[in-house]
C-alpha positions as CSV (number, residue, x, y, z in Angstrom):
1,X,63.3,122.4,-7.8
2,X,65.9,120.6,-9.8
3,X,64.5,118.3,-12.6
4,X,66.1,115.2,-10.3
5,X,64.0,116.7,-7.6
6,X,60.9,117.0,-9.5
7,X,61.2,113.2,-11.0
8,X,61.4,112.0,-7.2
9,X,58.6,114.2,-6.0
10,X,56.4,112.6,-9.1
11,X,57.5,109.4,-8.1
12,X,56.3,109.9,-4.5
13,X,52.8,111.7,-5.7
14,X,52.0,108.9,-8.2
15,X,51.9,105.5,-5.9
16,X,48.2,106.2,-6.1
17,X,46.2,105.1,-9.1
18,X,42.7,104.7,-9.6
19,X,41.7,101.3,-8.7
20,X,38.4,99.7,-7.8
21,X,36.7,98.9,-4.6
22,X,34.9,95.8,-3.8
23,X,31.2,95.9,-2.4
24,X,30.7,93.1,0.1
25,X,26.7,93.3,-0.3
26,X,26.7,89.6,-1.7
27,X,27.5,88.7,2.1
28,X,25.4,91.6,3.8
29,X,24.3,94.8,3.5
30,X,26.1,96.2,6.2
31,X,27.5,95.9,9.7
32,X,23.8,96.9,10.9
33,X,22.3,94.0,8.6
34,X,19.5,92.5,10.9
35,X,20.5,89.0,8.8
36,X,23.7,89.0,11.0
37,X,22.4,88.4,14.3
38,X,19.6,86.4,13.1
39,X,21.5,84.3,11.4
40,X,24.3,84.1,14.4
41,X,21.0,83.0,16.7
42,X,20.0,80.7,14.8
43,X,23.3,78.9,14.0
44,X,23.5,78.9,18.2
45,X,20.2,77.2,18.8
46,X,21.0,74.7,16.2
47,X,24.5,74.2,17.5
48,X,23.1,73.7,21.0
49,X,20.3,71.2,19.6
50,X,22.9,69.2,17.5
51,X,25.3,69.1,20.9
52,X,22.7,67.7,23.0
53,X,21.1,65.2,20.5
54,X,24.4,63.7,19.5
55,X,27.3,64.6,21.9
56,X,29.1,61.3,22.9
57,X,26.8,59.3,20.3
58,X,28.8,59.2,17.4
59,X,30.0,55.6,17.9
60,X,26.6,54.5,17.8
61,X,25.1,56.2,15.1
62,X,24.8,54.0,11.8
63,X,26.4,55.1,8.5
64,X,23.5,57.0,7.1
65,X,23.0,58.5,10.6
66,X,26.6,60.0,10.8
67,X,26.2,61.0,7.1
68,X,23.0,63.2,7.9
69,X,25.0,64.5,11.2
70,X,28.4,65.6,9.2
71,X,25.9,67.3,6.3
72,X,24.0,69.2,9.0
73,X,27.6,70.0,10.9
74,X,28.7,71.4,7.1
75,X,25.9,73.3,6.7
76,X,26.0,74.9,9.9
77,X,29.8,75.8,9.5
78,X,29.2,77.4,5.9
79,X,26.5,79.9,7.6
80,X,29.2,80.7,10.5
81,X,31.9,81.0,7.7
82,X,29.7,83.4,5.7
83,X,29.6,86.0,8.7
84,X,33.1,85.4,10.0
85,X,34.4,86.3,6.0
86,X,32.2,89.3,6.0
87,X,33.8,90.8,9.3
88,X,37.0,89.5,8.2
89,X,37.1,91.3,4.9
90,X,35.4,94.5,6.3
91,X,38.3,94.8,8.7
92,X,40.9,94.1,6.3
93,X,39.5,96.6,4.4
94,X,39.9,99.3,7.1
95,X,41.7,98.6,10.4
96,X,41.5,102.2,11.7
97,X,38.1,102.3,12.0
98,X,37.1,101.1,15.6
99,X,33.7,100.1,15.1
100,X,34.6,97.8,12.3
101,X,37.3,96.6,14.9
102,X,34.7,96.1,17.5
103,X,32.3,94.5,15.2
104,X,35.2,92.3,13.9
105,X,35.9,91.3,17.6
106,X,32.1,90.7,18.5
107,X,31.6,88.5,15.5
108,X,34.7,86.1,16.0
109,X,33.9,85.7,19.6
110,X,30.4,84.8,19.0
111,X,31.3,82.4,16.2
112,X,34.1,81.0,18.3
113,X,31.2,80.0,21.3
114,X,29.2,78.7,18.7
115,X,32.2,76.6,17.1
116,X,32.7,75.5,20.5
117,X,29.7,73.5,21.1
118,X,30.2,71.8,17.6
119,X,34.0,70.9,18.6
120,X,32.6,67.3,19.8
121,X,32.1,66.3,15.9
122,X,35.8,66.3,15.1
123,X,36.7,65.4,18.1
124,X,34.5,62.3,18.5
125,X,35.1,61.2,14.5
126,X,38.9,60.9,15.7
127,X,38.1,58.6,18.6
128,X,36.6,56.1,16.2
129,X,38.6,53.2,16.0
130,X,39.4,52.6,12.2
131,X,37.4,49.6,11.9
132,X,34.2,50.8,13.3
133,X,34.7,54.2,11.4
134,X,35.3,51.7,7.8
135,X,32.2,49.9,8.6
136,X,30.3,53.1,8.8
137,X,31.5,54.5,5.3
138,X,31.3,51.2,3.4
139,X,27.5,51.5,4.3
140,X,26.9,54.5,3.3
141,X,27.4,56.6,-0.1
142,X,26.4,59.6,1.3
143,X,28.9,59.5,4.2
144,X,31.9,57.9,1.8
145,X,31.5,61.4,0.1
146,X,33.5,62.7,3.1
147,X,35.9,60.2,3.0
148,X,39.0,62.8,2.4
149,X,37.7,65.1,4.9
150,X,37.6,62.6,7.3
151,X,41.2,61.3,6.4
152,X,42.5,64.6,6.7
153,X,40.9,65.3,9.8
154,X,42.1,61.9,11.3
155,X,45.7,63.1,10.6
156,X,45.7,64.7,13.5
157,X,44.4,62.1,15.9
158,X,47.5,60.9,17.4
159,X,47.9,65.0,18.3
160,X,44.5,65.1,19.7
161,X,44.4,66.0,23.5
162,X,41.2,65.2,25.9
163,X,38.0,66.8,25.3
164,X,38.4,69.4,27.8
165,X,41.9,70.6,27.1
166,X,40.6,70.8,22.9
167,X,37.7,72.8,24.5
168,X,39.8,75.1,26.8
169,X,42.2,75.8,24.2
170,X,39.3,76.6,21.5
171,X,37.8,79.0,23.7
172,X,40.6,81.0,25.1
173,X,42.0,81.2,21.5
174,X,40.3,85.0,21.1
175,X,42.0,86.2,24.2
176,X,45.0,84.3,23.4
177,X,46.8,83.7,20.2
178,X,44.0,85.7,18.1
179,X,44.2,88.7,20.4
180,X,48.2,88.7,19.7
181,X,47.5,88.5,15.9
182,X,45.0,91.5,16.1
183,X,47.1,93.7,17.7
184,X,49.8,92.6,15.4
185,X,47.7,93.9,12.3
186,X,46.3,96.8,14.2
187,X,49.9,98.3,15.0
188,X,51.2,97.7,11.6
189,X,48.0,99.5,9.8
190,X,48.6,102.0,11.9
191,X,51.7,103.1,11.2
192,X,52.9,105.9,9.4
193,X,56.4,106.3,7.6
194,X,57.4,110.0,6.8
195,X,59.0,110.5,3.8
196,X,59.8,113.7,2.1
197,X,56.8,115.8,4.1
198,X,54.1,112.9,3.5
199,X,53.2,110.5,6.3
200,X,52.8,107.1,4.1
201,X,51.2,103.8,4.6
202,X,53.2,100.7,4.9
203,X,52.4,99.6,1.3
204,X,53.1,103.0,0.2
205,X,56.5,103.0,2.0
206,X,57.7,99.8,0.7
207,X,56.7,100.7,-2.7
208,X,59.1,103.2,-2.4
209,X,62.0,100.9,-2.1
210,X,61.1,100.4,-6.1
211,X,61.9,103.7,-7.1
212,X,64.1,104.5,-9.5
213,X,65.7,107.7,-7.2
214,X,68.5,105.7,-5.4
215,X,68.4,108.6,-2.9
216,X,64.7,108.5,-2.6
217,X,64.8,104.6,-1.9
218,X,67.1,105.2,0.9
219,X,65.1,107.6,2.3
220,X,61.9,105.4,2.6
221,X,64.1,102.5,3.9
222,X,65.2,104.7,6.6
223,X,61.7,106.1,7.6
224,X,61.2,102.2,7.4
225,X,63.7,101.1,9.8
226,X,63.0,104.0,12.2
227,X,59.3,103.7,12.6
228,X,59.7,99.4,13.3
229,X,62.6,100.3,15.5
230,X,59.9,102.8,17.8
231,X,57.9,99.6,17.8
232,X,60.4,96.9,18.0
233,X,59.9,95.9,21.7
234,X,56.2,95.4,20.4
235,X,56.6,93.0,17.9
236,X,59.3,91.2,19.6
237,X,56.8,90.9,22.6
238,X,54.3,89.5,19.7
239,X,56.9,87.3,18.4
240,X,58.2,86.0,21.5
241,X,54.8,85.1,23.2
242,X,53.4,83.5,20.0
243,X,56.4,81.5,19.4
244,X,56.1,80.6,23.1
245,X,52.3,79.6,22.6
246,X,53.0,77.5,19.7
247,X,55.8,75.8,21.8
248,X,53.4,74.8,24.7
249,X,50.7,73.5,22.4
250,X,53.4,71.6,20.5
251,X,54.9,70.1,23.4
252,X,51.0,69.0,24.4
253,X,50.4,67.3,21.0
254,X,54.1,65.8,20.8
255,X,55.0,67.0,17.6
256,X,58.6,66.6,17.3
257,X,59.4,69.9,15.7
258,X,57.8,74.0,15.3
259,X,57.2,72.7,11.6
260,X,55.9,69.4,11.9
261,X,52.3,70.6,12.7
262,X,52.4,72.9,9.7
263,X,53.5,70.1,7.6
264,X,50.7,68.1,8.9
265,X,48.1,70.7,8.2
266,X,49.6,70.7,4.5
267,X,49.4,67.2,3.9
268,X,53.1,66.8,3.0
269,X,55.5,64.9,4.8
270,X,58.2,66.0,6.7
271,X,61.1,64.7,4.6
272,X,59.5,66.2,1.7
273,X,59.8,69.8,3.3
274,X,63.4,69.1,4.4
275,X,64.6,67.9,0.8
276,X,62.8,71.5,-0.3
277,X,64.6,73.5,2.0
278,X,67.9,71.6,1.3
279,X,67.7,72.3,-2.2
280,X,66.6,75.7,-2.4
281,X,69.6,76.5,0.5
282,X,72.1,74.7,-2.0
283,X,70.9,76.7,-4.8
284,X,71.7,80.1,-3.1
285,X,75.0,80.8,-4.6
286,X,73.6,79.3,-8.1
287,X,70.8,81.5,-8.2
288,X,70.4,84.7,-5.7
289,X,74.2,85.0,-5.5
290,X,74.7,84.9,-9.2
291,X,71.5,87.2,-10.0
292,X,72.5,89.9,-7.3
293,X,76.1,90.0,-8.5
294,X,74.8,90.4,-12.0
295,X,72.3,93.5,-11.0
296,X,75.3,95.1,-8.9
297,X,77.2,95.5,-12.0
298,X,74.1,96.7,-14.2
299,X,73.5,99.5,-11.7
300,X,77.1,100.1,-11.6
301,X,77.4,99.7,-8.1
302,X,80.6,97.7,-6.2
303,X,78.2,96.7,-3.2
304,X,74.0,96.5,-3.2
305,X,72.3,98.2,0.0
306,X,69.2,96.6,1.0
307,X,67.2,98.9,-0.4
308,X,68.5,98.4,-3.9
309,X,67.0,94.9,-3.7
310,X,64.1,95.4,-5.6
311,X,65.4,98.8,-7.2
312,X,64.4,99.5,-11.1
313,X,67.0,98.5,-13.6
314,X,69.0,101.3,-15.7
315,X,66.8,100.5,-18.6
316,X,63.5,100.4,-16.5
317,X,61.3,103.2,-17.9
318,X,59.3,103.3,-14.6
319,X,55.9,102.8,-16.6
320,X,52.9,102.6,-14.7
321,X,50.1,100.5,-16.1
322,X,46.6,101.9,-15.4
323,X,44.0,99.7,-14.1
324,X,42.4,99.3,-17.5
325,X,45.3,98.1,-19.1
326,X,46.3,95.3,-16.2
327,X,42.9,94.2,-16.3
328,X,43.2,93.4,-20.5
329,X,46.9,91.7,-20.1
330,X,45.9,89.3,-17.2
331,X,42.1,88.7,-19.0
332,X,44.1,87.7,-22.2
333,X,46.5,85.8,-20.3
334,X,43.9,83.6,-18.6
335,X,41.9,83.4,-21.5
336,X,44.4,82.0,-24.3
337,X,45.4,79.0,-22.0
338,X,41.9,78.4,-20.9
339,X,38.4,80.2,-22.1
340,X,37.0,78.4,-19.0
341,X,39.5,80.3,-16.5
342,X,39.2,83.4,-18.8
343,X,35.1,83.6,-18.0
344,X,35.6,83.1,-13.9
345,X,38.4,86.0,-14.1
346,X,35.9,87.9,-16.3
347,X,33.7,88.0,-13.0
348,X,36.2,89.2,-10.8
349,X,36.3,92.3,-12.9
350,X,32.8,93.0,-14.2
351,X,31.6,92.4,-10.7
352,X,33.0,94.5,-7.6
353,X,35.1,91.6,-5.9
354,X,38.2,93.5,-6.1
355,X,39.4,95.9,-3.9
356,X,42.5,97.4,-5.3
357,X,42.6,100.9,-4.3
358,X,45.8,102.1,-2.2
359,X,44.5,103.9,1.1
360,X,45.4,104.7,4.9
361,X,44.2,101.9,7.2
362,X,43.3,99.0,4.5
363,X,45.9,95.7,4.8
364,X,49.0,95.9,3.1
365,X,49.3,92.9,1.8
366,X,47.3,90.7,-1.0
367,X,44.9,88.0,-0.8
368,X,42.4,86.0,-2.0
369,X,39.3,85.2,0.6
370,X,37.3,82.0,-0.4
371,X,34.5,83.1,1.7
372,X,32.0,80.2,1.3
373,X,31.4,77.6,-1.7
374,X,27.4,78.9,-2.4
375,X,28.9,82.7,-2.6
376,X,32.3,83.5,-4.5
377,X,35.8,85.1,-3.6
378,X,37.2,88.4,-3.0
379,X,40.4,89.7,-3.8
380,X,42.3,92.3,-2.2
381,X,45.8,94.2,-3.3
382,X,47.1,97.5,-3.4
383,X,47.5,98.6,-7.0
384,X,50.1,101.2,-8.0
385,X,50.6,100.4,-11.7
386,X,54.0,98.6,-11.6
387,X,54.8,95.2,-13.7
388,X,54.8,93.3,-10.4
389,X,51.7,94.6,-9.3
390,X,50.2,93.4,-12.7
391,X,51.5,89.8,-11.9
392,X,50.1,90.2,-8.2
393,X,46.9,90.6,-9.6
394,X,47.5,87.9,-11.9
395,X,48.5,85.7,-8.6
396,X,45.4,86.6,-6.5
397,X,43.1,85.6,-9.5
398,X,44.5,82.3,-10.2
399,X,43.5,81.7,-6.2
400,X,40.0,83.0,-7.2
401,X,39.7,80.4,-9.9
402,X,41.4,77.7,-7.8
403,X,38.4,78.3,-5.2
404,X,35.9,79.0,-7.8
405,X,36.4,75.8,-9.4
406,X,36.9,73.7,-5.9
407,X,33.6,75.2,-4.6
408,X,31.8,72.2,-5.9
409,X,33.5,70.0,-3.2
410,X,31.7,71.6,-0.4
411,X,32.7,73.8,2.4
412,X,34.8,71.1,4.2
413,X,36.7,69.8,1.2
414,X,37.1,72.8,-1.2
415,X,40.1,74.1,1.1
416,X,43.2,73.2,-0.1
417,X,46.4,72.7,1.9
418,X,49.0,75.6,1.9
419,X,51.0,73.9,-0.3
420,X,48.8,73.1,-3.2
421,X,46.9,76.5,-2.5
422,X,49.7,78.2,-4.6
423,X,49.3,76.3,-7.7
424,X,46.9,78.1,-9.7
425,X,48.1,81.5,-8.3
426,X,51.8,81.0,-9.4
427,X,50.4,79.0,-12.6
428,X,48.5,82.5,-13.5
429,X,51.3,84.5,-12.8
430,X,53.5,82.4,-14.9
431,X,51.1,82.6,-17.6
432,X,50.8,86.7,-17.5
433,X,54.4,87.1,-17.5
434,X,54.9,84.7,-20.7
435,X,52.0,87.0,-22.4
436,X,53.9,90.5,-21.6
437,X,57.2,88.9,-22.7
438,X,55.8,87.6,-26.4
439,X,54.2,91.1,-26.5
440,X,57.4,93.2,-26.0
441,X,59.6,93.9,-28.8
442,X,62.1,96.2,-27.1
443,X,65.3,94.4,-25.9
444,X,65.6,96.9,-23.2
445,X,62.3,96.0,-22.0
446,X,62.3,92.4,-22.2
447,X,65.4,92.4,-20.3
448,X,63.7,94.3,-17.8
449,X,60.8,92.0,-17.7
450,X,63.2,88.9,-17.6
451,X,64.9,90.5,-14.9
452,X,61.8,91.4,-12.9
453,X,60.4,87.8,-13.0
454,X,63.8,86.5,-11.9
455,X,63.4,88.9,-9.0
456,X,60.1,87.7,-8.4
457,X,61.1,83.9,-8.3
458,X,63.8,84.9,-5.8
459,X,61.6,86.6,-3.9
460,X,59.2,83.4,-4.1
461,X,61.8,80.8,-3.5
462,X,65.1,81.7,-2.2
463,X,63.4,84.6,0.3
464,X,60.6,82.8,1.5
465,X,62.8,79.5,2.5
466,X,65.5,82.2,4.3
467,X,62.2,83.6,5.9
468,X,61.6,79.6,7.0
469,X,65.1,79.4,8.1
470,X,64.7,82.6,10.1
471,X,61.4,81.2,11.9
472,X,63.1,77.8,12.5
473,X,66.1,79.3,14.4
474,X,63.7,81.4,16.2
475,X,61.5,78.9,17.3
476,X,64.3,76.5,18.5
477,X,65.7,79.4,20.4
478,X,62.7,80.6,22.0
479,X,62.8,77.2,23.8
480,X,65.8,78.6,25.5
481,X,64.1,81.6,26.6
482,X,62.8,85.0,25.6
483,X,64.5,86.5,22.7
484,X,66.0,90.4,23.0
485,X,64.7,92.6,19.8
486,X,68.6,92.2,19.3
487,X,68.8,88.7,19.1
488,X,66.0,88.5,16.7
489,X,67.8,91.2,14.8
490,X,70.7,89.4,14.8
491,X,69.2,86.1,13.6
492,X,67.9,88.1,10.8
493,X,71.0,89.6,9.4
494,X,72.5,86.5,9.6
495,X,69.9,84.7,7.5
496,X,69.7,87.2,5.0
497,X,73.4,87.5,4.2
498,X,73.7,84.0,3.8
499,X,70.4,83.9,1.2
500,X,71.6,86.7,-0.7
501,X,74.8,86.9,-1.0
502,X,78.0,88.7,-0.8
503,X,76.6,91.1,-3.3
504,X,75.0,92.9,-0.5
505,X,76.2,95.3,2.3
506,X,73.5,95.4,5.1
507,X,73.4,98.5,7.2
508,X,72.7,98.5,10.9
509,X,69.0,99.3,10.7
510,X,68.0,96.7,8.3
511,X,67.6,94.1,11.3
512,X,64.5,95.4,12.3
513,X,62.9,94.3,9.3
514,X,61.9,91.1,10.2
515,X,59.4,92.6,12.5
516,X,56.8,93.7,9.4
517,X,56.2,89.9,8.0
518,X,52.6,89.0,8.9
519,X,53.2,85.4,7.8
520,X,55.4,84.9,11.1
521,X,52.5,86.1,13.5
522,X,49.4,84.9,11.4
523,X,50.3,81.3,10.4
524,X,53.9,80.3,11.4
525,X,55.7,78.2,8.5
526,X,53.4,79.2,6.1
527,X,56.2,80.6,4.1
528,X,57.8,77.5,2.6
529,X,54.4,77.1,0.8
530,X,55.0,80.0,-1.7
531,X,58.9,78.0,-2.5
532,X,56.5,75.0,-3.0
533,X,54.2,76.2,-5.1
534,X,56.7,78.0,-7.2
535,X,59.2,74.8,-7.9
536,X,55.8,72.7,-8.3
537,X,54.3,75.2,-11.0
538,X,57.7,75.2,-12.6
539,X,57.6,71.8,-13.1
540,X,54.1,71.6,-14.3
541,X,54.6,74.6,-16.5
542,X,57.5,73.0,-18.2
543,X,55.0,69.8,-18.6
544,X,52.7,72.1,-20.3
545,X,55.3,73.5,-22.9
546,X,56.6,70.4,-23.8
547,X,53.0,68.7,-24.1
548,X,50.4,71.1,-23.9
549,X,47.7,68.7,-26.2
550,X,44.9,67.7,-23.0
551,X,47.0,69.5,-20.2
552,X,43.9,72.3,-20.1
553,X,41.7,69.6,-18.6
554,X,43.8,68.0,-16.6
555,X,44.9,70.9,-15.2
556,X,41.1,72.0,-14.4
557,X,40.4,68.6,-12.9
558,X,43.5,69.4,-10.5
559,X,42.0,72.2,-9.3
560,X,38.4,71.3,-9.3
561,X,39.8,68.5,-6.8
562,X,40.1,71.0,-3.8
563,X,41.1,69.3,-0.9
564,X,40.2,65.8,-2.0
565,X,43.4,64.2,-3.0
566,X,46.9,64.8,-1.7
567,X,49.9,66.1,-3.9
568,X,51.2,62.4,-5.3
569,X,47.5,62.1,-6.1
570,X,47.0,65.5,-7.9
571,X,50.7,65.4,-9.7
572,X,50.7,61.8,-10.9
573,X,48.3,62.7,-14.2
574,X,51.5,65.0,-15.2
575,X,53.8,62.4,-14.3
576,X,55.5,64.6,-11.5
577,X,56.3,63.3,-7.9
578,X,57.4,65.9,-5.1
579,X,58.8,63.3,-3.2
580,X,61.6,62.5,-6.1
581,X,64.3,65.3,-5.2
582,X,64.9,65.6,-8.9
583,X,61.6,67.3,-8.8
584,X,62.9,70.4,-6.8
585,X,65.9,70.4,-9.1
586,X,63.7,70.8,-12.0
587,X,61.7,73.7,-10.6
588,X,65.0,75.3,-9.3
589,X,66.7,75.1,-12.6
590,X,63.9,77.0,-14.5
591,X,64.7,80.0,-12.5
592,X,68.8,79.1,-13.6
593,X,67.4,79.2,-17.2
594,X,65.9,82.4,-16.7
595,X,68.9,83.6,-15.6
596,X,71.1,82.3,-18.7
597,X,68.2,84.1,-20.9
598,X,68.8,87.4,-19.6
599,X,72.5,87.3,-19.7
600,X,72.6,86.2,-23.2
601,X,70.5,89.3,-23.9
602,X,72.8,91.7,-21.6
603,X,75.7,93.3,-23.1
604,X,79.1,91.5,-22.9
605,X,80.3,93.3,-20.0
606,X,77.4,93.0,-17.7
607,X,77.8,89.0,-17.9
608,X,79.5,87.2,-15.5
609,X,83.1,85.9,-15.6
């Protein structure tokens, strides 16, 4: 075996580093824990009593009576959330186990049936006239506490359908949308990608697109393309079905555009999202096109292939950081900024709340699940030792501290809209990056760190807005009829070419790569929230650098607010306003300045003209 082949083989083998598994026993002892059927039976009986006692009567309740009902409803929802969270986490950790899959489905069906009985609470709250509701809120401090939740609920009032239709939509969800989502998840988790004699999981195969050996990257890219292409008819069927399903429901609810329902759920105005998308699209040449032209020069290539997008740079020593080192880096970054946040992060490491081990059947992504406010969140990721993995760990733990602090708002008001849910995660990532950069004295490694951060921001901002463009075109075109795999691939290639720029050549097998992205399936138009959050945090971090005095406490208050405040209210203490077009320019300007910093540290021949 040649030295080059030996290095490539080592790269392939060493993708799995020792990393922790979580312990879900804080939720339940196991799928056969007798508390699960007991809790569901109790919840079912209480939901039936609630429905029998209060359905059709909300308008006649006093403020205090309505407060008692909402409080009981919240407690009941939290109990259901505990069981549902457990089943979801168990399933995410092992999608290949048929018993776990059956348990997950059984729980979802049972919870859905109970939720159907409780649907009357939110439907009738939305039917109350404004003056009637305001009188109730004014007469009861206990009810007034839920004002933010009621406000967010009633934002959907113009789009609410009849009780019968709402009930049918809710009941059929498990055999409709949720079933297609589960099919996608299980299919993706079961796929194996053959590379150099090994059958890799999706996470392992995609990790090889960051391998130093270009031939290995191409082999991995080809394997991914071949496997996705072999399943592309199924993925196209799932995409078409869910897009049509959304189109029908949007028509019934009278949403003007496919993205409008997501904007309303995110508590952000259509024009604010439009301004973000326009600002990022206009910045494609100044950010992505500029950086990838630089990267091509750095790699000594006339053109980049798609498997070069996340390629390590020539100066990258491809160091793999063991889990213990990653833990110390992230923990120290949070502690330096805020001892309070450091203590919360420390709990995740000291207790088995993180599942970072790479293994077959496990969800290939990364997330932090809040479970329920009376417990604690759990983090899932696939740790393989790269700097990106360290930053992903910091990112997910940012969600963890946010969810922990917001838990004091209770089950109904602790969750934030997607646009704000990324605030603490991106901020934590930025803290960790700055810590890594400050510690690094080697000029070559500094350049590699800067380049990695720029690429992460391009992936978070440019790439996610390109994803949003792809979704918009797909959902608009779906109104005209079903899209073939070839048409979906053409849309994908066109959007990727425009966003990433002329430095790239896209081989035809890249046209199937749209099919593995779970956000398109799980939560349509989720993706722009990443760009929203990154640009928001860029502006927020600039305030921190300029005015560190008093920033920590204001930031902690922002996180504690959970879903009780809108983006205008949350950003006002920092002198920021997302409705101002200059806000997005400021966030994108930080990425441009990072490219400036990188170019300043590069040899003259690698700098732009």
